[in-house]
DRENLODO-775685 format. One record per residue: residue number from 1; x negated, y negated, z negated of N, C-alpha, C, O, CB in turn. Coordinates in steps of 0.001 Angstrom, whole numbers, plus 500000, padded with zeros to 6 digits. Glycine has a CB too. Example, Ala and Ser with C-alpha at 12.3 -4.5 7.8 and 13.67 -1.06 7.14 Angstrom:
residues 2
PT  pos    n_px    n_py    n_pz   ca_px   ca_py   ca_pz    c_px    c_py    c_pz    o_px    o_py    o_pz   cb_px   cb_py   cb_pz
PT    1  486810  505690  492200  487700  504500  492200  486800  503300  492200  485764  503319  491535  488692  504473  490954
PT    2  487150  502250  492920  486330  501060  492860  487100  499970  492130  486591  498862  491961  485916  500598  494275
***
This chain:
residues 81
PT  pos    n_px    n_py    n_pz   ca_px   ca_py   ca_pz    c_px    c_py    c_pz    o_px    o_py    o_pz   cb_px   cb_py   cb_pz
PT    1  406985  516005  786845  406982  517167  785975  408001  516961  784852  408128  515875  784285  405563  517420  785398
PT    2  408706  518022  784560  409675  517984  783476  409131  518783  782294  408523  519840  782463  411049  518541  783938
PT    3  409363  518253  781101  408961  518920  779874  410226  519177  779072  411066  518291  778917  407922  518067  779059
PT    4  410355  520398  778564  411599  520785  777922  411314  521713  776751  410463  522597  776844  412544  521460  778929
PT    5  412028  521509  775647  411958  522427  774508  413082  523444  774672  414239  523076  774876  412071  521660  773130
PT    6  412733  524716  774580  413717  525787  774698  413506  526773  773553  412446  526812  772927  413607  526505  776081
PT    7  414535  527561  773298  414418  528619  772295  414589  529960  772995  415559  530188  773718  415474  528442  771151
PT    8  413629  530831  772761  413670  532180  773317  413442  533152  772170  412395  533139  771522  412599  532373  774455
PT    9  414428  533985  771933  414385  535000  770898  413976  534417  769539  413144  534970  768821  413425  536105  771301
PT   10  414595  533280  769221  414394  532655  767919  413142  531815  767776  412875  531288  766696  414371  533687  766899
PT   11  412372  531680  768838  411138  530886  768792  411264  529675  769719  411830  529769  770808  409907  531753  769195
PT   12  410732  528546  769272  410725  527340  770088  409518  527341  771019  408405  527674  770612  410718  526084  769199
PT   13  409752  526966  772269  408686  526841  773261  408857  525524  773997  409981  525078  774231  408695  528038  774257
PT   14  407758  524910  774357  407778  523710  775183  407282  524140  776560  406142  524578  776716  406888  522540  774566
PT   15  408152  524009  777547  407771  524414  778895  407708  523187  779789  408467  522232  779625  408764  525455  779465
PT   16  406795  523238  780723  406573  522137  781658  406648  522710  783062  406062  523755  783347  405193  521425  781405
PT   17  407370  522027  783937  407459  522499  785306  408064  521466  786237  408570  520430  785807  408264  523759  785361
PT   18  407999  521773  787516  408547  520883  788537  410035  521101  788737  410716  520252  789312  407820  521080  789850
PT   19  410550  522237  788266  411973  522549  788432  412816  521609  787578  412319  520960  786658  412261  524024  788055
PT   20  414094  521553  787904  415008  520705  787133  415141  521247  785706  414951  522441  785473  416405  520632  787821
PT   21  415465  520375  784762  415680  520855  783394  416761  521942  783319  416645  522877  782527  416063  519689  782491
PT   22  417794  521821  784131  418841  522834  784155  418308  524189  784572  418658  525216  783990  419950  522416  785084
PT   23  417462  524181  785583  416868  525440  786050  415949  526025  784977  415963  527230  784727  416082  525217  787367
PT   24  415164  525175  784357  414251  525636  783315  415025  526236  782141  414610  527248  781575  413362  524479  782831
PT   25  416147  525616  781774  416998  526168  780713  417566  527524  781126  417645  528448  780317  418146  525192  780377
PT   26  417957  527630  782387  418516  528879  782894  417469  529998  782839  417793  531128  782475  419028  528692  784339
PT   27  416244  529697  783189  415163  530688  783127  414941  531129  781679  414854  532323  781394  413848  530109  783725
PT   28  414851  530161  780772  414648  530488  779357  415811  531326  778823  415601  532269  778061  414494  529199  778520
PT   29  417011  530985  779218  418193  531725  778790  418161  533157  779311  418536  534088  778599  419462  531020  779266
PT   30  417719  533332  780542  417626  534672  781131  416616  535530  780360  416881  536696  780068  417224  534582  782624
PT   31  415474  534952  780039  414446  535684  779284  414985  536034  777891  414813  537159  777422  413132  534840  779170
PT   32  415628  535079  777240  416205  535313  775921  417237  536443  775978  417233  537337  775131  416852  534023  775382
PT   33  418102  536397  776962  419140  537420  777121  418527  538803  777339  418959  539785  776736  420062  537064  778294
PT   34  417519  538869  778207  416866  540149  778490  416196  540703  777228  416283  541900  776954  415824  539986  779622
PT   35  415531  539836  776462  414880  540282  775232  415909  540805  774239  415677  541820  773583  414071  539138  774604
PT   36  417031  540129  774126  418081  540564  773187  418715  541885  773631  419032  542729  772793  419171  539479  773061
PT   37  418900  542070  774932  419444  543340  775429  418529  544502  775076  418988  545550  774619  419650  543281  776947
PT   38  417241  544311  775290  416276  545371  775007  416165  545597  773498  416070  546739  773048  414893  545022  775604
PT   39  416175  544516  772718  416082  544643  771261  417290  545379  770691  417155  546138  769732  415958  543262  770613
PT   40  418452  545165  771263  419652  545864  770804  419514  547379  770964  420010  548146  770139  420879  545367  771571
PT   41  418840  547798  772029  418673  549230  772293  417450  549814  771585  417360  551025  771382  418559  549471  773790
PT   42  416511  548941  771213  415251  549375  770588  414929  548466  769404  413988  547676  769480  414078  549361  771623
PT   43  415687  548560  768317  415534  547608  767214  414195  547668  766477  413884  546750  765718  416619  547830  766236
PT   44  413407  548701  766674  412133  548817  765963  410956  548202  766719  409834  548189  766213  411841  550263  765687
PT   45  411206  547695  767923  410114  547096  768704  409641  545793  768080  410449  544974  767642  410559  546849  770149
PT   46  408318  545608  768042  407805  544311  767607  407958  543317  768757  408206  543708  769898  406309  544418  767152
PT   47  407813  542054  768452  408067  541000  769433  407162  541092  770650  407601  540818  771767  407901  539654  768789
PT   48  405906  541473  770455  404980  541576  771583  405437  542655  772559  405502  542414  773765  403555  541878  771086
PT   49  405748  543828  772052  406208  544915  772922  407541  544562  773573  407782  544885  774736  406340  546224  772126
PT   50  408393  543902  772816  409685  543465  773344  409481  542489  774505  410162  542585  775526  410535  542808  772230
PT   51  408550  541559  774350  408272  540589  775408  407709  541269  776652  408086  540927  777772  407295  539524  774907
PT   52  406804  542236  776456  406210  542936  777599  407269  543762  778321  407333  543737  779550  405044  543841  777140
PT   53  408099  544492  777582  409153  545279  778216  410153  544381  778951  410664  544745  780010  409879  546130  777170
PT   54  410419  543228  778388  411310  542276  779064  410683  541791  780358  411362  541698  781381  411629  541079  778148
PT   55  409398  541481  780322  408697  541045  781535  408703  542140  782591  408888  541861  783776  407253  540641  781206
PT   56  408503  543380  782170  408514  544500  783112  409903  544641  783738  410020  544836  784948  408101  545817  782403
PT   57  410947  544544  782927  412315  544645  783448  412644  543509  784407  413252  543734  785454  413316  544652  782299
PT   58  412247  542298  784059  412508  541143  784928  411724  541277  786230  412249  540971  787301  412134  539819  784210
PT   59  410474  541731  786150  409677  541934  787366  410295  543015  788240  410306  542886  789464  408226  542308  787009
PT   60  410808  544076  787632  411468  545135  788384  412702  544586  789113  412904  544862  790295  411866  546293  787444
PT   61  413512  543817  788406  414694  543206  789032  414279  542325  790216  414883  542382  791287  415489  542369  787994
PT   62  413242  541515  790005  412763  540619  791050  412288  541399  792281  412643  541061  793410  411629  539743  790513
PT   63  411492  542433  792058  410943  543188  793186  412037  543920  793962  411964  544016  795187  409899  544189  792693
PT   64  413033  544429  793273  414160  545059  793959  414911  544042  794819  415249  544325  795968  415116  545702  792942
PT   65  415169  542860  794261  415850  541817  795036  415007  541352  796213  415531  541111  797301  416187  540628  794144
PT   66  413695  541226  795997  412814  540802  797084  412820  541831  798208  412833  541468  799384  411381  540586  796568
PT   67  412811  543111  797853  412847  544164  798869  414162  544096  799656  414156  544209  800882  412680  545561  798212
PT   68  415274  543915  798961  416568  543781  799637  416573  542573  800566  417047  542652  801699  417704  543659  798609
PT   69  416040  541455  800077  415970  540243  800885  415128  540467  802135  415526  540085  803235  415397  539087  800064
PT   70  413970  541084  801964  413087  541347  803108  413761  542258  804132  413611  542061  805337  411770  541978  802632
PT   71  414504  543259  803648  415212  544157  804562  416306  543410  805329  416471  543613  806531  415821  545338  803786
PT   72  417044  542555  804642  418091  541761  805300  417465  540799  806304  417961  540650  807421  418929  540978  804254
PT   73  416384  540153  805910  415694  539229  806812  415218  539970  808058  415342  539456  809170  414499  538554  806097
PT   74  414686  541144  807885  414213  541953  809023  415386  542284  809952  415249  542206  811173  413529  543268  808524
PT   75  416531  542651  809384  417716  542955  810201  418171  541728  810985  418515  541828  812163  418866  543468  809313
PT   76  418172  540579  810331  418594  539343  811004  417618  538985  812121  418034  538595  813212  418697  538177  809993
PT   77  416331  539119  811849  415335  538804  812883  415442  539750  814066  415220  539333  815202  413925  538866  812302
PT   78  415780  541020  813828  415929  541981  814912  417132  541661  815793  417149  542011  816973  416059  543384  814349
PT   79  418125  541006  815234  419329  540670  816014  419169  539381  816818  420008  539073  817663  420527  540538  815087
PT   80  418117  538638  816567  417860  537397  817298  417408  537748  818721  416602  538660  818909  416779  536523  816565
PT   81  417928  537021  819729  417512  537295  821118  416096  536864  821404  415613  537032  822524  418436  536607  822085
***
């Protein structure tokens, strides 16, 4: 297990996971970036609402990519003899 201190939207967090420290930093950076993008467009949001909207946006991105992946996988499986 790796333990890492990261900063997300100005707050320090200690995260623990099996992923590499580089991957964990990349995840934290992605969340920070998404929160800042949303905050730039909605400067009056409190941190809790900002975090929830960021989670919703990230989940939406993930589900769209998963659907695309599943469709591609289905196409590849259909072409297998």
